[in-house]
C-alpha positions in Angstrom: 0.0 0.0 0.0 1.3 3.4 -0.9 1.9 6.4 1.4 -1.1 8.6 2.2 -1.2 12.4 2.5 -3.2 14.1 5.3 -3.6 17.6 6.6 -2.7 18.5 10.1 -5.7 18.1 12.4 -6.6 19.0 16.0 -7.7 15.8 17.8 -8.6 14.4 14.4 -11.6 12.2 13.8 -11.5 8.4 13.8 -11.6 8.3 10.0 -8.2 10.2 10.0 -6.7 7.8 12.6 -7.9 4.8 10.6 -5.5 6.0 7.9 -2.7 6.2 10.4 -3.4 2.6 11.2 -3.8 1.2 7.7 -1.0 3.0 5.8 2.7 2.2 6.3 3.8 5.8 5.6 1.8 9.0 6.4 2.8 12.4 5.1 1.4 15.4 7.0 1.1 18.4 4.7 2.9 21.6 5.9 3.2 23.7 2.8 -0.4 24.0 1.7 -2.3 27.3 1.9 -4.2 27.2 5.2 -7.9 26.4 4.9 -10.5 27.6 7.3 -13.4 25.6 8.8 -11.6 22.3 8.7 -10.3 19.8 11.2 -7.0 21.6 11.0 -8.1 23.7 14.0 -11.3 22.0 15.2 -12.7 18.8 16.4 -16.1 17.3 17.3 -16.8 15.5 20.6 -19.9 14.0 22.1 -21.5 16.3 24.5 -24.5 15.5 26.7 -26.8 17.2 24.1 -25.1 15.8 21.0 -22.1 16.7 18.8 -20.0 19.6 20.2 -17.5 21.4 18.0 -14.3 22.8 19.6 -12.1 25.3 17.6 -8.6 26.5 18.3 -8.5 30.2 17.5 -5.7 31.3 15.2 -4.0 34.6 14.4 -5.0 35.8 11.0 -2.1 35.4 8.6 -0.5 38.6 7.3 -1.0 37.5 3.7 -4.2 36.1 2.1 -2.6 32.7 1.6 -0.8 31.9 4.8 1.0 28.5 4.8 -0.3 25.9 7.3 3.2 25.6 8.9 3.1 29.3 9.7 -0.3 29.5 11.4 0.0 30.7 14.9 -2.4 30.0 17.8 -4.3 32.9 19.4 -4.9 33.2 23.1 -8.2 34.9 22.5 -11.1 33.8 24.6 -9.4 31.6 27.1 -10.0 28.7 24.8 -7.7 26.2 26.5 -9.7 26.4 29.7 -13.0 26.1 27.7 -11.8 23.1 25.7 -10.5 21.3 28.8 -13.8 21.9 30.6 -15.7 20.6 27.6 -13.6 17.5 27.5 -14.1 16.9 31.3 -17.9 17.5 31.0 -18.2 15.2 28.0 -16.0 12.3 29.2 -15.6 12.3 33.0 -18.1 9.4 33.1 -16.4 7.5 30.3 -14.5 4.3 31.3 -11.0 5.6 30.5 -11.1 9.4 30.9 -9.6 9.3 34.4 -6.9 6.9 33.2 -5.8 9.3 30.4 -6.7 12.7 31.9 -3.2 13.4 33.2 -1.7 12.9 29.8 -4.0 15.5 28.2 -4.3 18.1 30.9 -0.8 19.7 30.4 -1.8 20.6 26.8 -4.5 22.9 28.3 -2.9 24.1 31.5 0.9 24.0 31.2 2.3 23.5 27.7 2.4 26.5 25.3 2.6 26.1 21.6 3.0 29.1 19.2 2.2 27.2 16.0 -1.0 25.2 15.4 0.9 22.4 13.5 3.2 21.9 16.5 0.3 21.7 18.9 -1.5 19.2 16.6 1.5 17.1 16.1 2.3 16.8 19.8 -1.3 15.7 20.6 -1.1 13.2 17.7 2.1 11.7 19.0 0.5 11.3 22.5 -2.6 9.7 21.1 -0.6 7.3 18.9 1.4 6.3 22.0 -1.7 5.8 24.1 -3.3 3.6 21.4 0.0 1.8 20.7 -0.3 3.0 17.2 3.0 3.3 15.3 2.7 5.0 12.0 5.7 6.3 10.2 5.0 10.0 10.1 6.8 12.3 7.7 6.3 16.0 7.0 6.2 17.4 3.6 9.1 19.5 2.4 7.3 21.1 -0.6 3.7 21.2 -1.8 2.8 18.8 -4.5 -0.4 19.3 -6.4 -0.8 15.6 -7.2 0.1 12.8 -4.9 -0.8 9.1 -5.0 -3.3 8.9 -2.1 -4.5 12.3 -1.3 -6.8 12.8 1.7 -5.6 16.3 2.6 -9.1 17.7 1.8 -11.2 14.6 2.0 -11.8 14.4 5.7 -13.8 17.5 6.6 -16.4 18.6 9.1 -20.1 18.4 8.0 -19.1 16.2 5.0 -19.8 12.5 5.2 -16.6 10.7 4.3 -16.6 9.7 0.6 -14.3 6.8 1.2 -15.5 3.3 0.4 -12.5 1.9 2.3 -13.7 3.3 5.6 -16.6 1.8 7.6 -16.7 2.6 11.3 -17.6 -0.2 13.6 -19.9 1.2 16.3 -18.6 1.2 19.9 -19.8 2.3 23.3 -20.4 6.0 23.9 -21.4 7.6 27.2 -24.5 9.4 25.9 -25.5 6.8 23.3 -28.9 6.0 24.9 -29.8 9.7 24.7 -28.3 10.8 21.4 -27.8 7.5 19.5 -24.4 6.4 18.2 -22.5 9.4 16.8 -20.1 8.4 14.1 -16.6 9.6 13.3 -16.1 11.9 16.2 -12.7 13.0 17.5 -10.3 10.2 18.3 -10.5 11.1 21.9 -14.1 9.9 22.0 -12.9 6.4 21.0 -9.9 6.6 23.4 -11.8 7.7 26.4 -14.7 5.3 25.8 -12.7 2.2 24.7 -9.2 2.7 25.9 -6.7 0.2 24.4 -9.5 -1.5 22.5 -9.7 1.6 20.3 -6.9 0.1 18.3 -9.1 -2.8 17.4 -11.9 -0.5 16.3 -9.4 1.3 14.0 -8.3 -2.1 12.6 -11.9 -3.2 12.0 -13.0 0.1 10.4 -11.6 -0.8 7.0 -14.2 -1.9 4.5 -12.5 -4.9 2.9 -14.6 -4.5 -0.3 -13.7 -0.8 -0.5 
């Protein structure tokens, strides 16, 4: 199987992490023009009343076409505190939140990142370690218009994945009785609800016929 190209993503959805599982080499795009309203700076978790979107505020680039690698995080709105409180509220009753909380808390209370891509990458490294997921991650050195397996724009909020190879196996969610099963949320939903078994969900979320 060839390498796959993905955008950077904040607490990326399960679809994204299924690619980290199934592809031997993953390229994270750094040199694209930054795109707003994507998973690059937002994620979706399962709140008590349904899906809840969390967005990392960014500093507007000086030029109209700022590169993703140059996008800086803004401290506007005390967002770190708000995101952490949202995660605690959504997942404190999940089976594994208490087990993993100390790993995530420093990203919202102690660690400071200037650049969005560094913040995303550090969280991704943590999540891969907790899931015992070992993709070979590389970072692009130039922007290529055409690549073999291009998912840089394919995994987006409010768009059902047009990917016949991806079929998410349902798993336990805290508010499932109230809201029904919510598919393809942030990877933290899978991690906090399923713990190490999340790796099995990623493995089994490949449509063999796709």
